[in-house]
C-alpha positions as CSV (number, residue, x, y, z in Angstrom):
1,X,31.1,22.4,-9.0
2,X,29.8,25.3,-7.0
3,X,31.6,28.6,-7.4
4,X,30.5,29.7,-3.9
5,X,33.1,29.9,-1.2
6,X,31.6,28.5,2.0
7,X,32.6,29.3,5.5
8,X,33.2,26.0,7.2
9,X,31.0,25.4,10.2
10,X,31.0,22.8,12.9
11,X,27.4,22.9,14.1
12,X,24.5,21.6,12.1
13,X,21.0,22.7,13.0
14,X,18.1,20.5,11.9
15,X,14.9,22.4,11.5
16,X,11.4,21.5,10.2
17,X,7.9,21.0,11.4
18,X,7.2,18.6,14.3
19,X,7.1,15.1,12.9
20,X,9.5,15.9,10.0
21,X,12.1,13.5,11.3
22,X,14.6,15.8,13.2
23,X,14.9,13.6,16.3
24,X,15.2,10.4,14.1
25,X,17.6,11.8,11.5
26,X,19.7,13.8,14.0
27,X,21.4,11.0,16.0
28,X,22.0,8.8,12.9
29,X,23.4,11.7,10.9
30,X,25.6,12.7,13.9
31,X,27.0,9.1,14.2
32,X,27.5,8.9,10.4
33,X,29.6,12.1,10.2
34,X,31.3,11.6,13.6
35,X,29.5,14.5,15.4
36,X,27.7,14.6,18.7
37,X,23.9,14.9,18.8
38,X,21.8,17.2,21.0
39,X,18.0,17.4,20.9
40,X,17.2,21.0,22.0
41,X,13.9,20.1,23.6
42,X,15.5,17.3,25.6
43,X,18.3,19.7,26.6
44,X,15.8,22.2,27.9
45,X,13.8,19.5,29.8
46,X,17.0,18.3,31.5
47,X,18.1,21.9,32.3
48,X,14.9,23.1,33.9
49,X,13.6,19.8,35.2
50,X,10.2,20.1,33.4
51,X,8.6,18.6,30.3
52,X,8.1,20.9,27.4
53,X,4.3,20.4,27.6
54,X,4.3,21.5,31.3
55,X,6.4,24.7,30.4
56,X,3.8,25.6,27.7
57,X,0.9,24.8,30.0
58,X,2.1,26.6,33.2
59,X,4.4,29.3,31.9
60,X,3.3,29.8,28.3
61,X,4.9,29.7,24.8
62,X,6.8,33.0,25.3
63,X,8.6,31.7,28.4
64,X,9.4,28.5,26.5
65,X,10.9,30.5,23.5
66,X,13.0,32.4,26.0
67,X,14.4,29.2,27.5
68,X,14.9,27.8,24.0
69,X,17.0,30.9,22.9
70,X,19.0,30.8,26.1
71,X,19.7,27.1,25.8
72,X,20.7,27.5,22.1
73,X,23.2,30.2,23.1
74,X,24.7,27.7,25.5
75,X,25.1,25.2,22.7
76,X,26.4,27.4,19.9
77,X,30.1,26.8,20.5
78,X,29.8,23.1,21.0
79,X,32.0,21.9,18.1
80,X,31.1,19.0,15.8
81,X,27.5,18.8,16.9
82,X,24.2,18.2,15.3
83,X,21.4,20.0,17.1
84,X,17.8,19.1,16.5
85,X,15.7,22.3,17.0
86,X,12.0,22.5,18.0
87,X,9.6,23.1,15.2
88,X,9.1,26.7,16.1
89,X,12.6,27.6,17.1
90,X,13.5,29.5,13.9
91,X,10.4,31.7,14.0
92,X,12.1,34.1,16.3
93,X,14.3,36.6,14.4
94,X,17.1,36.7,17.0
95,X,17.2,32.9,17.3
96,X,17.2,32.5,13.5
97,X,20.1,35.0,13.2
98,X,22.1,33.0,15.9
99,X,21.5,29.8,14.0
100,X,22.5,31.3,10.6
101,X,25.7,32.9,12.0
102,X,26.9,29.9,14.0
103,X,26.1,26.9,11.9
104,X,24.6,25.2,8.9
105,X,20.8,25.1,8.9
106,X,19.1,22.0,7.4
107,X,15.4,22.0,6.7
108,X,13.8,18.5,6.8
109,X,10.8,19.2,4.7
110,X,7.7,17.1,4.8
111,X,4.3,17.9,3.3
112,X,1.2,18.5,5.4
113,X,-0.4,15.1,4.7
114,X,2.7,13.2,5.8
115,X,3.0,15.4,8.9
116,X,-0.7,14.7,9.7
117,X,-0.2,11.0,9.4
118,X,2.8,11.1,11.7
119,X,1.2,13.3,14.3
120,X,-2.4,12.2,14.5
121,X,-1.6,9.7,17.3
122,X,0.8,11.9,19.3
123,X,-0.4,13.3,22.5
124,X,2.8,15.0,23.7
125,X,2.8,18.0,21.4
126,X,1.6,21.2,23.1
127,X,1.1,23.0,19.8
128,X,-1.5,20.4,18.8
129,X,-4.0,21.3,21.5
130,X,-6.8,23.8,21.4
131,X,-7.2,26.7,23.8
132,X,-8.7,24.5,26.5
133,X,-5.8,22.0,26.3
134,X,-7.7,19.3,24.4
135,X,-5.9,17.3,21.8
136,X,-6.9,18.1,18.3
137,X,-7.9,15.5,15.8
138,X,-9.4,15.0,12.3
139,X,-10.0,18.3,10.4
140,X,-9.1,20.4,13.4
141,X,-5.7,18.8,13.6
142,X,-5.2,19.2,9.8
143,X,-6.2,22.9,9.9
144,X,-3.8,23.5,12.9
145,X,-0.9,21.8,11.0
146,X,-1.7,23.8,7.8
147,X,-1.8,27.1,9.7
148,X,1.4,26.5,11.6
149,X,3.1,25.3,8.5
150,X,2.1,28.5,6.6
151,X,3.5,30.7,9.4
152,X,6.8,28.7,9.7
153,X,7.6,27.7,6.1
154,X,9.2,31.1,5.2
155,X,11.6,30.7,8.1
156,X,12.3,27.0,7.3
157,X,13.1,27.9,3.7
158,X,16.0,30.2,4.8
159,X,17.9,27.0,5.4
160,X,21.3,26.3,3.7
161,X,20.1,22.8,2.8
162,X,16.5,21.6,2.2
163,X,15.8,17.9,2.1
164,X,12.4,16.3,1.6
165,X,11.8,13.4,3.9
166,X,8.5,12.2,2.5
167,X,8.5,8.5,1.4
168,X,12.3,8.3,1.7
169,X,14.1,5.6,3.6
170,X,16.2,7.0,6.5
171,X,19.4,5.7,5.0
172,X,18.8,7.6,1.7
173,X,18.1,10.8,3.6
174,X,21.3,10.4,5.7
175,X,23.4,9.6,2.6
176,X,22.1,12.7,0.8
177,X,22.5,14.9,3.8
178,X,26.1,13.8,4.5
179,X,27.1,14.4,0.9
180,X,25.5,17.9,0.8
181,X,26.9,18.8,4.2
182,X,30.5,18.0,3.1
183,X,30.7,21.5,1.5
184,X,29.8,23.2,4.8
185,X,31.4,21.4,7.7
186,X,34.9,21.3,9.0
């Protein structure tokens, strides 16, 4: 039994690298624990009427991160909600602080080789393109994933709960998460 006294929260933030399973785990977890589910990227797309890739391409990453932070602020007080964050959301200090103050942060960890296998056929990820907008593949894709992971990992590891998703059946991941979250949620 833990001796820590936890402040009960009603918002769960799923973080992790793209392809770690946030959008898959999120709605199932939310249903399992009786929460609502919001995918932050989908929320932004609906709000501004543009695809994430188009925002990156035409307005840049900085503008996207501003939209992300603004949208997150709108969702902070939505009770009993699981929010799937974008892979880079937590790399902004202000955004990370908002997340940590207003909810439980869960890091869905997956190693680079698993991420590579999941992403190598995806064409809708703006961060997996070169400076000319061409989709990366092979060694170039692996290097990009490794570099981004090295930058993001220290932020991800500030999570309240860390779950490894590699080679786990989704049901096992959900069961483990629900059990571990019971200490944190209202």
